[in-house]
C-alpha positions in Angstrom: 123.2 135.8 109.2 121.3 136.6 106.1 117.7 135.5 105.4 118.6 134.2 101.9 121.4 132.1 103.3 119.0 130.5 105.8 116.4 130.0 103.1 118.9 128.3 100.8 120.0 126.0 103.7 116.4 125.2 104.4 115.8 124.3 100.8 119.0 122.3 100.6 118.0 120.2 103.6 114.6 119.7 102.0 116.2 117.8 99.1 118.2 115.7 101.6 115.0 114.9 103.5 113.3 113.8 100.4 116.2 111.5 99.6 116.4 110.0 103.0 112.6 109.7 103.3 112.6 107.7 100.0 115.2 105.4 101.4 113.3 105.1 104.7 110.1 104.2 102.8 111.8 101.5 100.8 113.4 100.1 103.9 110.1 100.2 105.8 108.3 98.4 103.0 111.0 95.8 102.6 110.9 95.1 106.4 107.1 95.0 106.4 106.8 92.5 103.6 109.9 90.6 104.5 109.5 87.0 105.6 110.6 87.5 109.2 109.6 91.0 110.0 113.0 91.6 111.5 114.1 95.2 111.7 117.0 95.5 109.2 120.2 97.6 109.5 119.0 99.6 106.5 115.8 100.5 108.3 117.7 101.5 111.4 120.2 103.7 109.5 117.6 105.3 107.2 115.4 106.2 110.2 118.4 107.7 112.0 119.5 109.8 109.1 115.9 110.9 108.2 115.5 111.9 111.8 118.8 113.8 111.9 118.0 115.7 108.8 114.4 116.4 110.0 115.8 117.9 113.3 118.4 120.0 111.5 115.7 121.2 109.1 113.4 122.0 111.9 116.1 124.0 113.8 117.0 126.0 110.6 113.3 126.6 109.9 112.4 127.8 113.3 115.5 130.1 113.5 114.6 131.4 110.1 110.9 131.8 111.0 111.3 133.6 114.4 114.5 135.6 113.8 114.8 136.3 110.0 111.5 136.0 108.2 110.2 139.4 107.1 106.9 137.9 106.0 106.2 136.3 109.4 107.0 139.5 111.2 104.8 141.6 108.9 101.9 139.1 109.1 102.2 138.9 112.9 102.2 142.7 113.3 99.3 143.2 110.9 97.2 140.5 112.7 97.0 138.4 109.5 98.9 135.4 110.6 95.8 133.1 110.6 94.5 134.2 107.2 94.4 131.9 104.2 97.4 133.6 102.7 99.8 133.1 105.7 98.5 130.2 107.7 99.8 127.3 105.5 103.4 128.7 105.5 103.8 130.1 109.0 101.5 127.9 111.1 100.5 124.6 109.4 103.9 123.8 107.8 106.1 124.2 110.9 103.5 122.5 113.2 103.1 119.4 111.0 106.8 119.1 110.4 107.6 119.3 114.1 105.0 116.6 114.8 106.5 114.4 112.0 110.0 114.9 113.5 108.7 113.9 117.0 107.1 110.8 115.5 110.3 109.9 113.7 112.3 110.3 116.9 110.0 107.9 118.6 110.3 105.5 115.7 114.0 105.7 115.7 114.0 104.7 119.4 111.6 101.8 118.7 113.6 100.5 115.8 116.9 100.9 117.7 115.8 98.9 120.7 113.7 96.1 119.2 114.3 93.3 116.7 110.8 92.8 115.3 108.5 95.2 113.5 105.1 96.0 115.1 102.0 97.2 113.2 101.6 100.3 115.5 105.0 101.5 114.5 104.1 101.2 110.8 101.0 103.2 111.5 103.1 105.8 113.3 105.5 105.9 110.3 102.6 106.4 107.9 101.2 109.2 110.0 104.6 110.9 110.1 105.1 110.5 106.4 101.5 111.7 105.7 102.1 114.9 107.8 105.4 115.5 106.1 104.0 115.1 102.5 101.0 117.2 103.4 102.9 120.1 104.8 105.8 120.0 102.5 106.2 123.2 100.5 106.3 121.4 97.1 105.6 124.5 95.0 108.4 126.5 96.7 111.0 123.8 96.3 110.2 122.8 92.7 108.9 126.1 91.4 105.4 127.2 91.0 
């Protein structure tokens, strides 16, 4: 395997995550402000696919980080992993994304097994989305 191949796969899944997250947000808002508060099929499916893409992305990212990333290995060996230069990419980004993936997994289970929306689940979804948008590498994906 090549680092550039893994990096391109990681970037490709980032676009899919943005697309499925947008659909998830729309479905969540529609369910929240719907008259009945019933969990719709769209919300269930969008949560499932967002979770699947998140898990795939996390797996690709962790494999890339620990086995292929020359920058991570160099920062680790130099003792500079927790500096301002490397911490956002190699510590904060993976940690926040893994936490967001775990929260999405919990949400998927809640939405799959219940019929009515609960406010605590909405709060959990907002936290997962906030973590994702905060840790997302916007400048690397869209240039910068």
